[in-house]
N, C-alpha and C positions, 0 to 999 in steps of 0.2 A: 666797677669803678676803681681807679687808682688814686689814692689819697696821699698827699705829701703833707706831713706835719712840720711846722716851723715853730718850735717853742722857745720862748725867752728863758724860761727856767726848765730844767730837766735833770734827773739824776746823772752824775758824772764822776770822773775819776777822783775828784777832790771831796765830793760830798754826795753820798748815795741817797740822801733824803731831800736834796734841794729840788723843789718842783715835783716831788713824788706824786702829788695829786694830779698833775698833768700826765705823768707816766701811767697812772691808773686809768685815766680817761683813754689814753691811746691803747692800752692793753684791752680795755672793754670794747673799744671800737674794733680792734683786730679780731677779738673773739666772736663778735657778732657779725663779722663780714660774711657775705654770701659767697657762693662758688665763683671763683675767678677774681674776686676783689683782692686788691693789694694795698698794703699800708706801709709807709716808710717814714723815717724821721731824719731830719738834718738839724743839728744843734751846734751852736758855736758859743764859746765863752772865753773870757780872759783866763789865762793860766795862773794858778796860785803857786807856782814853783818855776824853777828854771826850765827852759826849753832849749834843745840843741839847735833848732831852727826857728824861724819866725812863726811857723804854723806846724802843729803836730796833729795827727788824726788817729782816732780809734774807730775801727770799723767792725761791726757785728752783723753779719748777714745770716746767722744760723737760726735765730728764733723766728717767731711769728711776725715780729716787727723789725725788719732790717733797719739798722741805725748807723748813721755817720755822725760821729762827734769830733769836733775840731776845737783846738785850743791855740790861742795866739798870745804872744808876749804882752805882759802888762806894761812894760817900759821898753818899747823898741829902741829908743835913743837915749832915754834918761832925761830928756827935756820935756817938761809937762805939757806946754801948749802944743808942741809938735806931736807928742805922743797921743794926745786926744784925737787928733785928726788921723794919725796913722792907725790907731786901733779901730776906728770906724772903717778905714780901708781894708784892714785885715779881716774884720767881721764880714764885710761884703765879699772879699775873696773866698772866705770859707763857705759862704752861702752859694756862691757861683760854683765852686768846686763840688760841693755836695749835690747841687741840682744836677750837674752833669753826671756825677757818679750814680745817682738814682736812675737817671734816664738809661745809662748803660746797663744797669741792673735789670731794668724793665725792657731790655731788648730794643732800646732806642725810642720807646714811647714815653711821652711826658705824662704828668699827672692830669687827671680829669678835674681835680679840685685841690686847692691848697687850703690848709687849715692853719691859721696863724694863732698861736697861743700867747697872750699877754702883749699888749702894745708897748712900745711903738715901733721899734725897728722891724720886728717880724711882720707887722701889718704893712709897712712900707715896702718890704721885699715882696709880699704877696701882691700888693698893688702894682709893682713893677712887672711881675710875671703876668698879671692880667693885661696890662698895657702892651707888653711885648709879645705875648703868646696867646692872649685871649682866654686865659685859664681863670675861671671864677674862684672866688675865695670866701672863706668863712672866718670870722674873728671871734675868738673866745677871750673874755676878760674876767679876771679874778682878783685884780689888784685893789687893795683898800684905798689906794691913792685917789680913786675917783669917787669915793663915798663922801657925803657932805662933811664928815668930821675932818677930812684931810684935803678936800678938793682945792682949798685956798693955796696949797703948795704947787698946784699945776699952773705953769706959766702960760702966757697967751700963745706962744709958738706951739707948745705941745697941744693946747686946746684946739688950735686951728687944724693941726695935722691929724689929731684924733678924729675930729669931725669929718675931715676929708677921707681918711682911710675907711671909717665905718660906713659912711654914705655910699661908698663904691663897692662895699662887700655885698655878697649875695645874701648874707645873714649875719646877725650878731647873736652870739650865744653868751649868756651870763649865767652864773651859778645861782643867782637869786634875783627876784623881781626888784628888790631894793637897789641892786647894782645896775640892772637894766634901766630903772627909772632915773638913777643918778647920771648915767651916761646920756640918756635922753634929755635931761635938763641942760647938759652941755651942748646939745644939738647933735650928738653922735647917734644917729638913727639909721638903721639899714632897712631894706624892703621887708625883711623878716626878722623877728626877734624870738628867740627860743630860750626858755629857762630850763636847764637840765642840771641836775644835782651832781655833786662830786660822788666819787665811788667809795663805798665802805666794804671792806672784805669781811662779810658776816661769818665766813668760815673760820677766820682768825679771831675776830672780835665777837665773843659770845659769852654768855653767862657761865659761871663756874658750875661744875657738876653738882647735882643735888647732894646736900650734906657737906659740901666742901667749904661753905662760908665759915670763916673763923670769927667767933664773937669778939675776939680781941681787936678786930678791924672795924668795929661798930663806930669808931670815932676817927676814921681815916679819910682825909680829903686828898684829892689828887689835882694837880695843876700841870697841864701839858701845853707848852707853847714856846715859841722862840723867845729868847731873852732880849726883847726890844721893849724896854719898859715904857717908853713914851706911848706905844700903841697897846701893849698887853697889860700894863699896869700891875705887874706882879708885886711891886712895892706896896700898893694898896692892899693886896691880899695879905701880905706879911703883917701889915699893921692891924688888920682885922683879926687875924689869927692870934696875934699877941694880946689883943683885947679880950678875945674869947677864952683864952687859955685858963684863967682863974676859975671860970664857971664850968669848964669842961676838962677835968683832969684826964690825962692820957690822950688829949687831942693831938693828932699828928697830921701834918701837911707834907706830902711827898711831891717834889717838884722835878718834872722831867723836861729837858729841852737843852738848847745851846744857843749861843749868840753873843753879840758884842758886849752886852751889859751883865754877863754872868758874874764877873769878879766883883762889880759894884753891888750887885744884889746879894751875893754871899756876905760881903762886908756889912751890908745893911741888916741882914738877918742876924748876924752876930751881934751888932749893936743893940738890937731889940731883945737879945738874950734867947733867941729861938734855936740856936744850934747847940748850945752847951748841954741842954737837957733832952735833945733829940726831938723837940716839937716839930722842927722843920728839917727835912733831909733833901739835899740836892742830889738827884740821881744822874744828872748829865744827859748826854745823848743816848737814847735807847733804841734798839731795833724794834720794829713793829710788834714782834711777838712779845717782847718784854713790856711794851706799852699796853698791849691787850691784857697781859697778866695783871698789871697794876690796876687797870680799870675794873677788871672782874672782881678784885679784892677791895676796892674802895667803897666807902659809903656813898660818895658823890664826887663828881667832877666839878671844879669851880673855875670859872672864867670871868675875869673882870676887864675884858678888853674894851678899848675905846673905839675900835673900828674892826668890823668883821664882814667879809663878803659872803662867807658860807660857814666856816667853822667846822671842818670835817671831824675834829676830835669830839665835838659835841654829839655827833651822830655815832661815832665809834663807841662812846660811852653808852649811848642808848642801845646800840646793838648788844652790849654786854649786860643790858638790863639795869643800868645804873642811871639815876636821875642826874640832872645838871643844874647848877646855880650859875646863871650867866647874866649879862647885861642886855637890857632892852634897847638895842640899837642895830642899825644896818639890817642885815638879813636875818638876824637871830629870831625876831618875833615870828617870821614865816615858818621857821623850823619848830616853833613851840605852840602852834595853833592846833587845838584850843589851848590857851594859856592855862597852866596849872596841871595839865595832864602828863607832861614829860619833865617837869622840873619847875624851878622858880626863877623869875626874871626881876632884875633891879635896874635902877637908872645908873648910867656910867658915873663913876667917881663918887657914888653915894655909899660911903663906907658903913654908915649906920644901917642902911637897908641891906647891905651885903651881910653884915653881922647877924641881923634878924633872920634873913633867909637861911643862912648856914645853921643857925641855932634851931630853926624849925626842922630842917632836914635831919640834923643830928638827933633831935628829940623824937622824931617819928620817921625813921628810915623806911618803914614798911608801907608808907602811904602811897607809894607809886607802884603800879603794876608792872613788874619786870617783863612779863610776857607781852604786854601791850607796847612797852618801850621797844623791845626787840622787833616786833612785827612792823612797827612804823619805820624803823631804820631800814629793814629789808625792803619794804615797799618803795621807799624814796630812793635808795642808794645802791641797789643791787647792780653788779656789773652787767647783767643781761638787760635790765631795763634801761640803763644808761646807754649802753652800746646800741641797742635798737633805736632809741630816740635819736641818736646822732645820725645813723644811717637814713632814717626818715627825713631828717633835715637836709642831708647831702642830696638825697634824691630830688627834693623840692628845688634846691639851688641849681643843680645840674640840668634838670629838665626845663 
């Protein structure tokens, strides 16, 4: 089979971590491909800098996944209402150019299946290719927007189009049953539904070598997430750490990530007095290897998110043999069954419960079996298992 991937988010020239979880899916699919199977990616995004022309392209045909990346101007004319329409036209032009380039690369043959990642534009493009050329498509959704905590933000037009796109797909793939159920509640149901996990690189995310644990890190917490406080609620974590600090001398919270609320969160941590004595340290954007090193040295990972479709960092910590304190919402309970074996869960926004759970983990860091944590992460999220599951789904749809 020839599989064409159309992702909404994907690593690109401006941010090599944007949509990296989709990149891992695509890499796992390519690695699990059988003889003669081919995989390609067409991705288009608004440019975050000046362009010499309306559209620029980056083409990489050297690796296992030939990829066409297109960037189009953020302000084609400088007039907002017209630019919104023009940007949609530029995105469509990029998709058309990419589709034709992939066909040329494949010797004139079109894809046997289109895989659209993250609605809505990519799904509409896949729907058009099905209507025009009879190519079946699969939809992958990972966006927290469709979870109950955020679905009120979805307007009636998007709801209608989401239902239409998913119903005409050969299959809907969600990274959690909670997300699949949430889409089903909107009426977005396909003939097949598959729940396939995100990918964790267990070769990178692994426990530290025997004897390498530093006792000075026995009170080190780690938070890894985008700085979107309305969703990730890092400000709540900061308040809890400030409250715990008197009872836990030497307590340290290390914060990795980047995003629009970074400056505000740094100011808030300073107002709480958490920066002056080093209780909280902002690490900024880290490469995956650095994140893995931080996880391996932490007592526990803490997540106080209000919406989560999968939470790949939760499983990356597990692959490092580290427990997690997280919120009981969205897909998270699925990842922690049986509850209590892999970490502790609390209700969203319940700062007293979060403080109690963190105190318990800090007091008894050895209560969780690191070998069991790692084995579970490998079984759920290995690239081989994920890639094989996708090819089985493709075969069902195409046949």
